[in-house]
N, CA, C, O and CB atoms as a CASP TS submission, in Angstrom:
PFRMAT TS
TARGET T0000
AUTHOR 0000-0000-0000
METHOD Language model
MODEL 1
PARENT N/A
ATOM      1  N   UNK     1       0.823  -1.190   0.000  1.00  0.00           N
ATOM      2  CA  UNK     1       0.000   0.000   0.000  1.00  0.00           C
ATOM      3  C   UNK     1       0.871   1.259   0.000  1.00  0.00           C
ATOM      4  O   UNK     1       0.472   2.295  -0.532  1.00  0.00           O
ATOM      5  CB  UNK     1      -0.938  -0.005   1.208  1.00  0.00           C
ATOM      6  N   UNK     2       2.044   1.165   0.590  1.00  0.00           N
ATOM      7  CA  UNK     2       2.927   2.330   0.651  1.00  0.00           C
ATOM      8  C   UNK     2       3.421   2.739  -0.727  1.00  0.00           C
ATOM      9  O   UNK     2       3.601   3.926  -0.999  1.00  0.00           O
ATOM     10  CB  UNK     2       4.110   2.044   1.555  1.00  0.00           C
ATOM     11  N   UNK     3       3.637   1.776  -1.582  1.00  0.00           N
ATOM     12  CA  UNK     3       4.130   2.104  -2.919  1.00  0.00           C
ATOM     13  C   UNK     3       2.992   2.415  -3.892  1.00  0.00           C
ATOM     14  O   UNK     3       3.207   3.070  -4.912  1.00  0.00           O
ATOM     15  CB  UNK     3       4.970   0.956  -3.461  1.00  0.00           C
ATOM     16  N   UNK     4       1.797   1.952  -3.584  1.00  0.00           N
ATOM     17  CA  UNK     4       0.665   2.172  -4.480  1.00  0.00           C
ATOM     18  C   UNK     4       0.217   3.626  -4.499  1.00  0.00           C
ATOM     19  O   UNK     4      -0.062   4.173  -5.565  1.00  0.00           O
ATOM     20  CB  UNK     4      -0.493   1.289  -4.076  1.00  0.00           C
ATOM     21  N   UNK     5       0.147   4.250  -3.345  1.00  0.00           N
ATOM     22  CA  UNK     5      -0.321   5.632  -3.270  1.00  0.00           C
ATOM     23  C   UNK     5       0.578   6.597  -4.040  1.00  0.00           C
ATOM     24  O   UNK     5       0.056   7.420  -4.792  1.00  0.00           O
ATOM     25  CB  UNK     5      -0.410   6.066  -1.822  1.00  0.00           C
ATOM     26  N   UNK     6       1.894   6.537  -3.894  1.00  0.00           N
ATOM     27  CA  UNK     6       2.726   7.429  -4.715  1.00  0.00           C
ATOM     28  C   UNK     6       2.608   7.155  -6.220  1.00  0.00           C
ATOM     29  O   UNK     6       2.676   8.081  -7.029  1.00  0.00           O
ATOM     30  CB  UNK     6       4.176   7.297  -4.297  1.00  0.00           C
ATOM     31  N   UNK     7       2.432   5.896  -6.585  1.00  0.00           N
ATOM     32  CA  UNK     7       2.268   5.568  -7.999  1.00  0.00           C
ATOM     33  C   UNK     7       0.991   6.183  -8.561  1.00  0.00           C
ATOM     34  O   UNK     7       0.985   6.713  -9.672  1.00  0.00           O
ATOM     35  CB  UNK     7       2.251   4.050  -8.195  1.00  0.00           C
ATOM     36  N   UNK     8      -0.085   6.108  -7.789  1.00  0.00           N
ATOM     37  CA  UNK     8      -1.353   6.723  -8.217  1.00  0.00           C
ATOM     38  C   UNK     8      -1.179   8.229  -8.309  1.00  0.00           C
ATOM     39  O   UNK     8      -1.684   8.848  -9.246  1.00  0.00           O
ATOM     40  CB  UNK     8      -2.509   6.371  -7.234  1.00  0.00           C
ATOM     41  N   UNK     9      -0.488   8.822  -7.373  1.00  0.00           N
ATOM     42  CA  UNK     9      -0.264  10.267  -7.391  1.00  0.00           C
ATOM     43  C   UNK     9       0.611  10.671  -8.576  1.00  0.00           C
ATOM     44  O   UNK     9       0.366  11.704  -9.200  1.00  0.00           O
ATOM     45  CB  UNK     9       0.384  10.725  -6.076  1.00  0.00           C
ATOM     46  N   UNK    10       1.616   9.879  -8.890  1.00  0.00           N
ATOM     47  CA  UNK    10       2.532  10.210  -9.975  1.00  0.00           C
ATOM     48  C   UNK    10       1.937   9.966 -11.358  1.00  0.00           C
ATOM     49  O   UNK    10       2.206  10.731 -12.284  1.00  0.00           O
ATOM     50  CB  UNK    10       3.796   9.417  -9.829  1.00  0.00           C
ATOM     51  N   UNK    11       1.147   8.931 -11.514  1.00  0.00           N
ATOM     52  CA  UNK    11       0.637   8.563 -12.828  1.00  0.00           C
ATOM     53  C   UNK    11      -0.854   8.813 -12.989  1.00  0.00           C
ATOM     54  O   UNK    11      -1.311   9.070 -14.103  1.00  0.00           O
ATOM     55  CB  UNK    11       0.928   7.125 -13.094  1.00  0.00           C
ATOM     56  N   UNK    12      -1.605   8.746 -11.937  1.00  0.00           N
ATOM     57  CA  UNK    12      -3.055   8.900 -12.027  1.00  0.00           C
ATOM     58  C   UNK    12      -3.476  10.302 -12.424  1.00  0.00           C
ATOM     59  O   UNK    12      -4.318  10.471 -13.305  1.00  0.00           O
ATOM     60  CB  UNK    12      -3.689   8.544 -10.717  1.00  0.00           C
ATOM     61  N   UNK    13      -2.904  11.299 -11.788  1.00  0.00           N
ATOM     62  CA  UNK    13      -3.282  12.676 -12.097  1.00  0.00           C
ATOM     63  C   UNK    13      -2.957  13.042 -13.542  1.00  0.00           C
ATOM     64  O   UNK    13      -3.833  13.575 -14.224  1.00  0.00           O
ATOM     65  CB  UNK    13      -2.579  13.637 -11.150  1.00  0.00           C
ATOM     66  N   UNK    14      -1.758  12.790 -14.046  1.00  0.00           N
ATOM     67  CA  UNK    14      -1.499  13.123 -15.459  1.00  0.00           C
ATOM     68  C   UNK    14      -2.401  12.365 -16.428  1.00  0.00           C
ATOM     69  O   UNK    14      -2.779  12.901 -17.470  1.00  0.00           O
ATOM     70  CB  UNK    14      -0.052  12.833 -15.798  1.00  0.00           C
ATOM     71  N   UNK    15      -2.748  11.122 -16.094  1.00  0.00           N
ATOM     72  CA  UNK    15      -3.625  10.353 -16.962  1.00  0.00           C
ATOM     73  C   UNK    15      -5.023  10.967 -16.997  1.00  0.00           C
ATOM     74  O   UNK    15      -5.615  11.099 -18.068  1.00  0.00           O
ATOM     75  CB  UNK    15      -3.695   8.896 -16.496  1.00  0.00           C
ATOM     76  N   UNK    16      -5.544  11.336 -15.848  1.00  0.00           N
ATOM     77  CA  UNK    16      -6.881  11.935 -15.787  1.00  0.00           C
ATOM     78  C   UNK    16      -6.876  13.291 -16.480  1.00  0.00           C
ATOM     79  O   UNK    16      -7.808  13.609 -17.218  1.00  0.00           O
ATOM     80  CB  UNK    16      -7.352  12.081 -14.321  1.00  0.00           C
ATOM     81  N   UNK    17      -5.859  14.079 -16.258  1.00  0.00           N
ATOM     82  CA  UNK    17      -5.762  15.390 -16.889  1.00  0.00           C
ATOM     83  C   UNK    17      -5.673  15.256 -18.406  1.00  0.00           C
ATOM     84  O   UNK    17      -6.332  16.006 -19.126  1.00  0.00           O
ATOM     85  CB  UNK    17      -4.546  16.155 -16.352  1.00  0.00           C
ATOM     86  N   UNK    18      -4.884  14.330 -18.900  1.00  0.00           N
ATOM     87  CA  UNK    18      -4.769  14.107 -20.345  1.00  0.00           C
ATOM     88  C   UNK    18      -6.094  13.669 -20.937  1.00  0.00           C
ATOM     89  O   UNK    18      -6.491  14.150 -21.998  1.00  0.00           O
ATOM     90  CB  UNK    18      -3.695  13.061 -20.645  1.00  0.00           C
ATOM     91  N   UNK    19      -6.775  12.769 -20.267  1.00  0.00           N
ATOM     92  CA  UNK    19      -8.084  12.298 -20.737  1.00  0.00           C
ATOM     93  C   UNK    19      -9.066  13.458 -20.809  1.00  0.00           C
ATOM     94  O   UNK    19      -9.787  13.597 -21.797  1.00  0.00           O
ATOM     95  CB  UNK    19      -8.634  11.189 -19.810  1.00  0.00           C
ATOM     96  N   UNK    20      -9.101  14.289 -19.775  1.00  0.00           N
ATOM     97  CA  UNK    20     -10.019  15.432 -19.731  1.00  0.00           C
ATOM     98  C   UNK    20      -9.733  16.398 -20.879  1.00  0.00           C
ATOM     99  O   UNK    20     -10.659  16.859 -21.546  1.00  0.00           O
ATOM    100  CB  UNK    20      -9.905  16.165 -18.379  1.00  0.00           C
ATOM    101  N   UNK    21      -8.474  16.703 -21.109  1.00  0.00           N
ATOM    102  CA  UNK    21      -8.125  17.641 -22.179  1.00  0.00           C
ATOM    103  C   UNK    21      -8.438  17.065 -23.552  1.00  0.00           C
ATOM    104  O   UNK    21      -8.899  17.795 -24.430  1.00  0.00           O
ATOM    105  CB  UNK    21      -6.648  18.010 -22.098  1.00  0.00           C
ATOM    106  N   UNK    22      -8.201  15.786 -23.755  1.00  0.00           N
ATOM    107  CA  UNK    22      -8.524  15.165 -25.034  1.00  0.00           C
ATOM    108  C   UNK    22     -10.019  15.176 -25.304  1.00  0.00           C
ATOM    109  O   UNK    22     -10.446  15.423 -26.431  1.00  0.00           O
ATOM    110  CB  UNK    22      -8.005  13.742 -25.072  1.00  0.00           C
ATOM    111  N   UNK    23     -10.809  14.914 -24.284  1.00  0.00           N
ATOM    112  CA  UNK    23     -12.266  14.926 -24.444  1.00  0.00           C
ATOM    113  C   UNK    23     -12.744  16.334 -24.772  1.00  0.00           C
ATOM    114  O   UNK    23     -13.610  16.514 -25.628  1.00  0.00           O
ATOM    115  CB  UNK    23     -12.965  14.405 -23.165  1.00  0.00           C
ATOM    116  N   UNK    24     -12.188  17.324 -24.103  1.00  0.00           N
ATOM    117  CA  UNK    24     -12.566  18.715 -24.372  1.00  0.00           C
ATOM    118  C   UNK    24     -12.177  19.149 -25.772  1.00  0.00           C
ATOM    119  O   UNK    24     -12.928  19.868 -26.431  1.00  0.00           O
ATOM    120  CB  UNK    24     -11.925  19.640 -23.358  1.00  0.00           C
ATOM    121  N   UNK    25     -11.026  18.726 -26.226  1.00  0.00           N
ATOM    122  CA  UNK    25     -10.519  19.161 -27.526  1.00  0.00           C
ATOM    123  C   UNK    25     -11.169  18.421 -28.692  1.00  0.00           C
ATOM    124  O   UNK    25     -11.109  18.896 -29.826  1.00  0.00           O
ATOM    125  CB  UNK    25      -9.022  18.972 -27.581  1.00  0.00           C
ATOM    126  N   UNK    26     -11.777  17.287 -28.442  1.00  0.00           N
ATOM    127  CA  UNK    26     -12.337  16.485 -29.529  1.00  0.00           C
ATOM    128  C   UNK    26     -13.391  17.263 -30.313  1.00  0.00           C
ATOM    129  O   UNK    26     -13.389  17.237 -31.544  1.00  0.00           O
ATOM    130  CB  UNK    26     -12.944  15.197 -28.976  1.00  0.00           C
ATOM    131  N   UNK    27     -14.278  17.946 -29.622  1.00  0.00           N
ATOM    132  CA  UNK    27     -15.307  18.717 -30.305  1.00  0.00           C
ATOM    133  C   UNK    27     -14.719  19.849 -31.119  1.00  0.00           C
ATOM    134  O   UNK    27     -15.169  20.124 -32.232  1.00  0.00           O
ATOM    135  CB  UNK    27     -16.294  19.264 -29.310  1.00  0.00           C
ATOM    136  N   UNK    28     -13.725  20.498 -30.573  1.00  0.00           N
ATOM    137  CA  UNK    28     -13.077  21.600 -31.297  1.00  0.00           C
ATOM    138  C   UNK    28     -12.345  21.090 -32.529  1.00  0.00           C
ATOM    139  O   UNK    28     -12.354  21.744 -33.572  1.00  0.00           O
ATOM    140  CB  UNK    28     -12.098  22.346 -30.380  1.00  0.00           C
ATOM    141  N   UNK    29     -11.714  19.931 -32.417  1.00  0.00           N
ATOM    142  CA  UNK    29     -11.023  19.361 -33.573  1.00  0.00           C
ATOM    143  C   UNK    29     -12.009  18.968 -34.662  1.00  0.00           C
ATOM    144  O   UNK    29     -11.711  19.118 -35.847  1.00  0.00           O
ATOM    145  CB  UNK    29     -10.194  18.147 -33.155  1.00  0.00           C
ATOM    146  N   UNK    30     -13.179  18.468 -34.279  1.00  0.00           N
ATOM    147  CA  UNK    30     -14.208  18.124 -35.263  1.00  0.00           C
ATOM    148  C   UNK    30     -14.688  19.373 -35.993  1.00  0.00           C
ATOM    149  O   UNK    30     -14.853  19.356 -37.213  1.00  0.00           O
ATOM    150  CB  UNK    30     -15.395  17.416 -34.582  1.00  0.00           C
ATOM    151  N   UNK    31     -14.912  20.458 -35.250  1.00  0.00           N
ATOM    152  CA  UNK    31     -15.343  21.710 -35.890  1.00  0.00           C
ATOM    153  C   UNK    31     -14.256  22.264 -36.794  1.00  0.00           C
ATOM    154  O   UNK    31     -14.554  22.787 -37.868  1.00  0.00           O
ATOM    155  CB  UNK    31     -15.721  22.754 -34.833  1.00  0.00           C
ATOM    156  N   UNK    32     -13.009  22.158 -36.381  1.00  0.00           N
ATOM    157  CA  UNK    32     -11.899  22.632 -37.200  1.00  0.00           C
ATOM    158  C   UNK    32     -11.811  21.827 -38.497  1.00  0.00           C
ATOM    159  O   UNK    32     -11.590  22.394 -39.567  1.00  0.00           O
ATOM    160  CB  UNK    32     -10.574  22.540 -36.420  1.00  0.00           C
ATOM    161  N   UNK    33     -11.979  20.535 -38.405  1.00  0.00           N
ATOM    162  CA  UNK    33     -11.965  19.680 -39.591  1.00  0.00           C
ATOM    163  C   UNK    33     -13.091  20.057 -40.545  1.00  0.00           C
ATOM    164  O   UNK    33     -12.882  20.144 -41.756  1.00  0.00           O
ATOM    165  CB  UNK    33     -12.084  18.206 -39.192  1.00  0.00           C
ATOM    166  N   UNK    34     -14.287  20.282 -39.999  1.00  0.00           N
ATOM    167  CA  UNK    34     -15.413  20.690 -40.838  1.00  0.00           C
ATOM    168  C   UNK    34     -15.142  22.031 -41.513  1.00  0.00           C
ATOM    169  O   UNK    34     -15.472  22.213 -42.685  1.00  0.00           O
ATOM    170  CB  UNK    34     -16.693  20.773 -40.005  1.00  0.00           C
ATOM    171  N   UNK    35     -14.548  22.961 -40.787  1.00  0.00           N
ATOM    172  CA  UNK    35     -14.238  24.277 -41.350  1.00  0.00           C
ATOM    173  C   UNK    35     -13.201  24.166 -42.470  1.00  0.00           C
ATOM    174  O   UNK    35     -13.327  24.823 -43.504  1.00  0.00           O
ATOM    175  CB  UNK    35     -13.728  25.223 -40.249  1.00  0.00           C
ATOM    176  N   UNK    36     -12.197  23.349 -42.267  1.00  0.00           N
ATOM    177  CA  UNK    36     -11.169  23.165 -43.302  1.00  0.00           C
ATOM    178  C   UNK    36     -11.774  22.526 -44.544  1.00  0.00           C
ATOM    179  O   UNK    36     -11.454  22.926 -45.664  1.00  0.00           O
ATOM    180  CB  UNK    36     -10.006  22.298 -42.770  1.00  0.00           C
ATOM    181  N   UNK    37     -12.641  21.542 -44.358  1.00  0.00           N
ATOM    182  CA  UNK    37     -13.288  20.905 -45.505  1.00  0.00           C
ATOM    183  C   UNK    37     -14.187  21.893 -46.235  1.00  0.00           C
ATOM    184  O   UNK    37     -14.240  21.895 -47.465  1.00  0.00           O
ATOM    185  CB  UNK    37     -14.101  19.683 -45.055  1.00  0.00           C
ATOM    186  N   UNK    38     -14.885  22.724 -45.492  1.00  0.00           N
ATOM    187  CA  UNK    38     -15.745  23.743 -46.105  1.00  0.00           C
ATOM    188  C   UNK    38     -14.917  24.753 -46.890  1.00  0.00           C
ATOM    189  O   UNK    38     -15.302  25.155 -47.988  1.00  0.00           O
ATOM    190  CB  UNK    38     -16.576  24.465 -45.031  1.00  0.00           C
ATOM    191  N   UNK    39     -13.800  25.156 -46.341  1.00  0.00           N
ATOM    192  CA  UNK    39     -12.907  26.081 -47.036  1.00  0.00           C
ATOM    193  C   UNK    39     -12.381  25.450 -48.322  1.00  0.00           C
ATOM    194  O   UNK    39     -12.326  26.110 -49.359  1.00  0.00           O
ATOM    195  CB  UNK    39     -11.735  26.492 -46.123  1.00  0.00           C
ATOM    196  N   UNK    40     -12.002  24.200 -48.261  1.00  0.00           N
ATOM    197  CA  UNK    40     -11.497  23.513 -49.448  1.00  0.00           C
ATOM    198  C   UNK    40     -12.576  23.437 -50.523  1.00  0.00           C
ATOM    199  O   UNK    40     -12.284  23.624 -51.705  1.00  0.00           O
ATOM    200  CB  UNK    40     -11.007  22.101 -49.087  1.00  0.00           C
ATOM    201  N   UNK    41     -13.820  23.166 -50.127  1.00  0.00           N
ATOM    202  CA  UNK    41     -14.923  23.126 -51.104  1.00  0.00           C
ATOM    203  C   UNK    41     -15.159  24.506 -51.714  1.00  0.00           C
ATOM    204  O   UNK    41     -15.421  24.620 -52.911  1.00  0.00           O
ATOM    205  CB  UNK    41     -16.221  22.615 -50.437  1.00  0.00           C
ATOM    206  N   UNK    42     -15.067  25.542 -50.902  1.00  0.00           N
ATOM    207  CA  UNK    42     -15.275  26.909 -51.400  1.00  0.00           C
ATOM    208  C   UNK    42     -14.182  27.286 -52.389  1.00  0.00           C
ATOM    209  O   UNK    42     -14.460  27.896 -53.422  1.00  0.00           O
ATOM    210  CB  UNK    42     -15.306  27.917 -50.232  1.00  0.00           C
ATOM    211  N   UNK    43     -12.953  26.929 -52.082  1.00  0.00           N
ATOM    212  CA  UNK    43     -11.840  27.225 -52.992  1.00  0.00           C
ATOM    213  C   UNK    43     -12.012  26.463 -54.293  1.00  0.00           C
ATOM    214  O   UNK    43     -11.799  27.013 -55.373  1.00  0.00           O
ATOM    215  CB  UNK    43     -10.487  26.869 -52.342  1.00  0.00           C
ATOM    216  N   UNK    44     -12.396  25.204 -54.191  1.00  0.00           N
ATOM    217  CA  UNK    44     -12.578  24.388 -55.383  1.00  0.00           C
ATOM    218  C   UNK    44     -13.732  24.930 -56.232  1.00  0.00           C
ATOM    219  O   UNK    44     -13.645  24.917 -57.460  1.00  0.00           O
ATOM    220  CB  UNK    44     -12.838  22.921 -54.994  1.00  0.00           C
ATOM    221  N   UNK    45     -14.787  25.396 -55.614  1.00  0.00           N
ATOM    222  CA  UNK    45     -15.929  25.951 -56.348  1.00  0.00           C
ATOM    223  C   UNK    45     -15.540  27.268 -57.008  1.00  0.00           C
ATOM    224  O   UNK    45     -16.034  27.571 -58.094  1.00  0.00           O
ATOM    225  CB  UNK    45     -17.138  26.159 -55.407  1.00  0.00           C
ATOM    226  N   UNK    46     -14.683  28.046 -56.394  1.00  0.00           N
ATOM    227  CA  UNK    46     -14.235  29.306 -56.978  1.00  0.00           C
ATOM    228  C   UNK    46     -13.353  29.103 -58.190  1.00  0.00           C
ATOM    229  O   UNK    46     -13.349  29.943 -59.089  1.00  0.00           O
ATOM    230  CB  UNK    46     -13.498  30.115 -55.955  1.00  0.00           C
ATOM    231  N   UNK    47     -12.620  28.032 -58.240  1.00  0.00           N
ATOM    232  CA  UNK    47     -11.729  27.762 -59.379  1.00  0.00           C
ATOM    233  C   UNK    47     -12.514  27.358 -60.613  1.00  0.00           C
ATOM    234  O   UNK    47     -12.091  27.644 -61.732  1.00  0.00           O
ATOM    235  CB  UNK    47     -10.724  26.667 -59.026  1.00  0.00           C
ATOM    236  N   UNK    48     -13.648  26.698 -60.432  1.00  0.00           N
ATOM    237  CA  UNK    48     -14.429  26.219 -61.563  1.00  0.00           C
ATOM    238  C   UNK    48     -15.359  27.289 -62.103  1.00  0.00           C
ATOM    239  O   UNK    48     -15.838  27.177 -63.232  1.00  0.00           O
ATOM    240  CB  UNK    48     -15.226  25.002 -61.167  1.00  0.00           C
ATOM    241  N   UNK    49     -15.625  28.327 -61.316  1.00  0.00           N
ATOM    242  CA  UNK    49     -16.573  29.356 -61.754  1.00  0.00           C
ATOM    243  C   UNK    49     -15.953  30.341 -62.716  1.00  0.00           C
ATOM    244  O   UNK    49     -16.626  31.264 -63.173  1.00  0.00           O
ATOM    245  CB  UNK    49     -17.123  30.099 -60.567  1.00  0.00           C
TER
END
C-alpha cells in the first residue's frame, strides 16, 4: 500500500488530466476539420466558376 499511493499520485493525475483535455478538444477538432473541408470546397468551387 505504501508504494501504491505514490504511484497513483505520480501517474493517475497526469492520466486523468490528459483524458479530460482530449475529451474537451475532440469537439473543437471536429469543428476545425469541418471548417477546413468547407474552405477547401469553397476554394474548389471558386476555381471552376
